[in-house]
Each structure stands twice: as C-alpha cells, then as structure tokens.
N, C-alpha and C positions, 0 to 999 in steps of 0.2 A: 723603480727599483728593477735591476737586472739580475734575477738568480742564475746560477750555475746550471749549465745542459744535465749535468748530473741529478742536481735537484729537482730540476723540472720533471726529468725523466722517473726520478722517484716518485714524485707527486703522482704525475699520470698512472703510473702504475697500482697505486695506492688507491687512486679513486675508480680505475678500471676492476681492481679485484673487489671494492664494495659496490660497485654497481653489479658487477656479475653474481655475488651474493645474493643482494637484491631481487635479481632477476630471477635465481633459484627458487627462493622465498615464496612460501604461498603465503597469499593476501590473507588477512582475517578478514570478516565481512560482518556489519552491524546492520541490519536491514530494521529502521523503525517506521512503526506504522501509527499515526493518529487515527482518531475514529470521530466521523462527522466533521472533519475540519474542512473549511473551504480553501479555496484558492485565496479568496479575498481577505482571508483571516491573516495572513502575514502582514507584518507593519509595514513591510518594504511597498507594499499596495495600498495600505490603509492606517492611516495615521490615529485613528482610533485604539487599535491593538497593540501589543507590546511584543515582540518575538526579536531582540537582537541576536540571539544565538543563531536562530535561524537564518534570519537576515544574512549574517555575516557566513552561516555555512552555504546559502546558495550563492554568495559570492565567491567562492572558491570550488564552487563544483561546476558541472554539467547541468544546467538549470532547463527541465523541458518543458515549454510552456505550453504544449499541447499531448499531455500526458492522461492516458485515460485508465480507469479503474476497469475490472470486470464484468462489474455490476453496481447498478445505485443503492444496493444494499450490503450490509457487512459480511454476513456467512459468506454468501457466494461469491463475494469478491475477496476474500481470504483465501475460499477453494481455490481460485484461478491463480492467484501468487504464488501460491505454493507448488502448484503442479504444472504451470505453463499450460494448463487446458480452461477450454469454457466451462463455467461452472456445471453447467447442464450436463458434462460428462461424467463429472466426478459426484454425481450424485446430491449434490449441496446445492439448492436452488429455492427455499426460504429462508425465513426467520422463526424463530421460536423454539428450541430444542426440545423441549416440555413438553409442547402441544405437537410437533412433526417430527419426532427424531429420525425417522426413515426418511426425512426431505432435508435435513439438515446436518448428515453425518457423512464424513467423507470416505468413501469407498475403500476398501480394505486393500484393493489391488492398486491403489491411486500409488505413485511414487512422489513423495513430497522432494521439497528443497534440502529439508536436514536428511532425509535419506540419503540424497546426492553427498550433499557435505561428509558425513559419517562415512561414506563408502570413499571418499577421498582422504581419509584420515584426519578430520576436522574434529573438535570438540564442538558439541552443538548444545544450544540452550534457547528456551524460551520464555519471556516474561510477559504477562500480561494476560491480555485477551486471548482465548482459544477459540472457540463457538464452531468446532466442525465436530461434534459428538460427545456425549455426555456419558456414553455407558464406557464400560471399561477397557471394552476392545479399541474404542477411539481414543483414548487417552494419548497427549501427546509423548508421552515416554514409550509408547507404540509406534510412533510415526516419524521417528528418527532421532527426536530429540534426547540427549543424555541427561539433561536437567530442565527442569521446569518449576516454574511459580506463578501459577495462572489461575486466574477463575476462569472454571470449565464455562458457565453461561451465567446470564445476567443475575440469576438469584443469589450469586455468590458475591455480587457487590451491588446491593440496594443503596448503600450510598457510600460517597468516597472516603466517610469518616467511620463507616462500619461495613466491614467486607471481610472475605473468608479466601485465602489462599490454598491452591494445591502445591505442596511444595514437595517435587519430588514422591510423587502419591501418597502424602501426610497431608490432612486439611490444618490449616492452622489459622486463628481467629484473631482479628486485629480492630480491636474496641477500643483503645486509650484514647484520651484526647487528643494526640498529637499525631496519630496515625492518618494519614491521607494517603489515599492511595496511589495517585500519581507520583508523590513523593516517594513513598514504599519502591515502586517500580525502578524508578531512576536510580536507588541507591543499591537497588539488586544488579543492576546491571552494570555498574561501577565496580561493584564486588565481582561479578562475573570476568570482565575483562582484567581486574587485578590478577585474580586465580590462576586465568590461564594465558597471562602475558608471553610465557615462554613456548605456547606451543600453537599451532593455527585454530582458530575458532570463528565459529558461526553464531551469532547470538540474534534472533529475534524479538525485537522489544515493540512487543504489541501494546500501547496506550491505550487506554480506555477515554480519555480527555479528546475533545468537550462534549462527548455522549451524556445523554440523560443518566442519571439525575442531575439536573445542573446545581454543581456542590461546590463551593470554595468557600475558606476561611473567609470571616467579614472585614478582617482589615486587609484581605487582598482586593475583595470587591470595592472598598470605598474610594479609591483613587480613581476607579472608573467612573464611579457614581458622581465623584466631585466635579468630572469632567461633563456631565449632563448625560450621561449613558442612561437608557432604560434599564431595570433592576437585572433582569434577566439576560440581558447583553452585555453587562457590565461582567455578570459571576462568569459568562462564558470566557470573555478576555480575559477573567482572571484565572481562569482554569488552563488556558492556554499558555498564559504567561508562566505559571509554576510547570509546566511540561515544558516549554521553553529552557528555565533554568536548568532544569535536570540536562537536558540535551546539553546545554552547554557545559555542565558539570562532568558530564560524559566524555565530551571532546576534550576537555580541559585534562582528564585523566589521561586520554592517548597519548596526547603529549607528555605529562609527566612520565608514562611509561616507556616513552621512546617508541612507540609501535604506532603512531599516528599515520606518517608515510606510508605504512604500507597495509592499512585497514581502509578496506573499501565501505564507505558510507552511504547508505541510500535513505532517503526519508520522502514518505507519502503520506497519503489518508486514503481511506478506505473507500469513502465516496465523498458526497457532498454534504451541503449543512442540513440538519433536518429541519423540516417546516413544521413541524410541532414546538420549536423553539423560535422566540421573536425574531424576525427576519432582520440580517443584518446585511451589511455589504458583499457581494461577490463579483465583483467586476461584472456587473452587467448580464453575467449568464441567465440562461431560461431555466428555470426549474430548481428542484433541490434534491436531497434524498428521496428515494422511490421511484423517480423520475428517468427516464432515459435521456430526456434532455441535456444539454451541456453542465449545466448546474448542479446535476447529479451524478454523473459519470466521470466530469472534467476533474482534475484533481491535481494538488500539488506534488511535484517529482524532481527530485535531485540526486545526482550520484557523485561523489567525492571520492576518489586515490590519487592522493599528492603525488605517489612516486610513478604515474604514468599519464594522468590528464590534467592539465590547464583548465581554468574557468571556463566558461564558454554558455551560451543560450541556444537551445536548440527546438525550431519549431517544427520538427519531425515528428508526428503522430505515431506515440508508441501506447502498450497495452500492456495491463498486469501480466498476461500471460507471456509477455517477452520477458519478465523478471529472471523465470527459472532458466531459459537458454543463455541469456546473457551471463550468468554467474556462473553456467559450466562451462562457458566459452571461456569468460576471463580467469577462473580459477582450475581449468582442464580437471572438472570431477568426473570419475567414473561413474557407470551405470552399477547398483548392486547386484551382485552374481544371483540372488534369491530372486530376481523379478524377472517379469517378461515387460518389456517396454511398450507403452501404450502411445500414440501418437499425440506430438504437439500442436499446440495452436498456436503457440508463439515463435517468436523468431528472435536470434540476437540481435540487439543492437549496440554489439561492440563497434561497428564501424563509426557510429554516431560518437560514440566517445573518442574514437581516435582522429575524429574529424572528418571523416568520410560520407558516404549516402549510405541510405539505409534500402534495403530491398524489402520492403514489407509487403504482407497479404495485401491482394487488392481489396478485398473488404474485410471490415470488422464487424461485429455484430455482438447486440445487447440484447436482454429480455429480462424481464421479472414481473409477478404478480406474486400475490402471498397462495401460498399452496402450490398445487400441482400447475405447470406452466399451461397458461391459454396463450398462445402465441399472435393472436389477434390483439391482443392486450399490450401495450408497454414496450413494445420491440423496437429496434433499429438496426440500422445497416449504414455504414459509413464507404463511399468510394471516392478516394481524392478527396476534392473538395463540398463532395454532395453528400448529403445525410437524410435519409429515408425514416420517418418516425411514423410507427403507429400508436395514436395516442394512448397516453396514461389515462385512467378510469378512476380507480381506487386503490388504497393501501390496503383497503381490509379484502376479503374474501370475494371476490368478483362474482356477480349472478350468473355468468355465462360467457359465452365469446362476444366480442366487440365489433359492431359493425361500424364506426367510426372510419372514416375513410385517412389515408396516410397522408402524410405532410411531408413536403420537400423543403430542404433549405440549403443554400450557398454558402458554408462556412468560410470561405474567404472573405466575402463581400459581406456577409452576416452573421458574423460570429455570436450574436444574442439571441439568433434564431427568431427574429421578430417576423420575417417576411415567407408566409407561407408559398411557395412556387409551384406546387403540385399542378394546378390548373393551365398552368404556364409551359411545363415540360412534361407532357403525357408519356412519351414515350420513355423518357428517363424512369418516370414512376414506374409505367411497367415493368420495364428491365432493372430496377433494384427491388423492386419488392417481388418478382420471381427469385433473384439473388437469397433474399429473405425467406422467403417459401422453400427454398431448397435447401438452405441452412437449417430451418428448423424441422423439416423433417428427417435430415440426417443426425440433426442432436437428439431428438425425441427418440429415436432407433437405439442411439447409443445410452440415452438415459434409463432407457426400460429394460437394455438387455440383461 
C-alpha cells in the first residue's frame, strides 16, 4: 500500500517526537540480586533447574558470561556493588554483623548508588537483604534509600516462613503459614513500581534465595524430588523457581504499566554456591562461596534496556565495582553536593552494552578471610587471560598468615582452573604476585585510614 507523502511525513514526525521524548526521559532502574546463586542454577545451562523467566530475560538482555562479584561472600560483595569500590576500602571485609560490627558496616563517608540516584531526582527503594550495618547510623534510610522493606541481618530471617522486616524504620513480623520471604519481597517490589510508575525510580531488590536456611514449601520441592534429585538440591531449585516466578511477575508488571521499554533491569548473584549445601552443577567452575576461585566469584549477570540495547552476549570480564560508574554514565547521575568524592575502582562498561570495546583496568583483585584481612590467604589477581591465586585455607578464623605458594591459571585455555602453571611461568608469577602485593598494601592503608 502506498501512503500519501503528507501521511508519511506526519508519521515520521510523530515517531521522531516519541523518540525525542524517550531520549529525554530518565530511565528507571531495577537492580536484582540473588544470594548464593550459581551460574549453573539457570535452567538454560542446567535442565535440573527451572528458571523460565530468567532464561527469557537473559535472551532479551546483554549477557555477561565472565562477570565477577566483588567478593566470594555477601557483605563485601554488596559493599562493592553499591559503592563502585573494592570492599576493603569501604570497611566491609567479613561476615556476621552481630559478631564483627566494625568490619561489616559500610563507612558513613562512602557514597552509595542510592545516594547518586537520589541526587539525580529518583525515588529510591531497597527490598530484601541489607547486611551492611545493623546500628542505626548505618540503616539504609540513611544511605540514600527513601523506602525500605529489609532484614538488616540474618537474625531477622531465621526461616523463610518466619521472618521480620524493617519497613521504613518500623519492624514488622511475618509468621502466618502463608508468609514466605521470597514471595513477600517480590510482591513488595511489584507494589513499589506500581506506586512510582509516573516518576523515575531506582529499586534494589535483594533476594535472600537460595541462601541458607534451605527452606521451601513441600509441594514446591516434590516435583524436583520426583525427578530423582537429592532432598537439599531439590529444595534449592524450588527456592530458585519461586524467586524466578516473582521476577517474572515483576517483569510482567513493567509491561502492564507501559514502562518496560525505559526500565533498566540488572540481574546478578552476590557470589557462588554455598559449599555447606549439597553440591550442585556449576558449569565445571572450581570452588564455591568463600573462595576466590572462579566458582566463588563468577556470577550470572545481565542487563536489559529495551529502549537502547539489543540482546547480545559478551565475554568481556566485568566486576561489581563497574556497576555504579556504568549506571551513573547511563542515567547521567550527579554527585551529591554534601559529599567528598572518593576514588572509584570500577569503570563504566556502557561501551560494551552499546556493542563496543571495554577499557578495563589492567588488573582486578579479590581477597577474603574471616575477620581482619590476611592477604596471604585467599587472594587473587586477574591480568588478561591470566589469574594468580593465593590459595584458600579456611572459611573459619585463620590461625595466621598462609605460606602456601601461589597458583597460576590460564583462564582462556583452562576456565575450570584445573592446571596450575606456576612452575612453568615463574616470571609471570613474580610479576603478578608483585601487583597483588602492591594492591594489598594500598588497600590496607585505605581500610585502616
């Protein structure tokens, strides 16, 4: 059918006006974080699991096949994600806020992602896990979030069927038989986007699943048991499936409200699977939570922004510290007037989302042990295809510095870290070990400032 020229011009002007309006409109942002979820827990990689909504979201997104957390454990990983800095700089270096409050509280001079969004005129909310300080001065309402429905520490969620939430500073108990933590968090996320559909918003949905306690309704576990899976693994996959359903409902709500096109959705996990839970498939990655091997720090990671990026896959290594500068870049976020800027360790990967190259820092670093850092224990540096690892010793309190020799892996040829090449490349070991040593000295000075 041939349309008259005047009609075509009218259509063109209308489409151009809509495009211009969309370009000027601030994108919404939803940052979803699972807890202890492995890359291999997605059903597109593992037929034992069921994650149809996350699988579909992956197909609509830029999928990063080599994405790294900031730490192999949750609190430091979250500190890195929300600040764009290595966790040691932020003061968050270990676990258990009740036992080690000084080592698990996000320093008050740190500027969070929520601070940046609030300065940019966004309504900010966090739903789910906080774990970055339990004392009043560290409450998320004082860290840039306008609305909260969170459990501040693990003691508030002893079970998925019995939990407490801090709702905008007031604690509420959930103990009815129909109360299930994951479902409650998903429903609150949907309510948040409904209430703020007409203004730009930043929502951090921090799920607890599939973190211990391993806890799911019996009727949801049974189909996985019927397929012959061990009881604990079946429960983990049921927990993930329930989380997946909630994420699917949230994505459907974005479509219903007409805001999906201009909403950036990010999904990731804070670290790898918990080794205290029955071992399950994780794509042959070595190690698990607590360890700086790939199985502890490689995480699922995707970004969807329908209005700007088409689906693709990138093998570019990115790091949690890159998330803040990337969102600042994409959303043009100002710095709060009442803060002094602190140096970032991350860089924006916007160019990758747009199909270009990524000017990553030459090295990336990780380290974790319980209590104060012992940098001879469980530390790593990545330099291109090479990764140097100072071996993991214990998830408990280390007795002292480790004298185990470093290991060297070629991740391009050996992504499973099966072959230690340290004896074959002594010069590279020396060079990378020196880089790691320099980083530990700098980071420890900053941590103890």
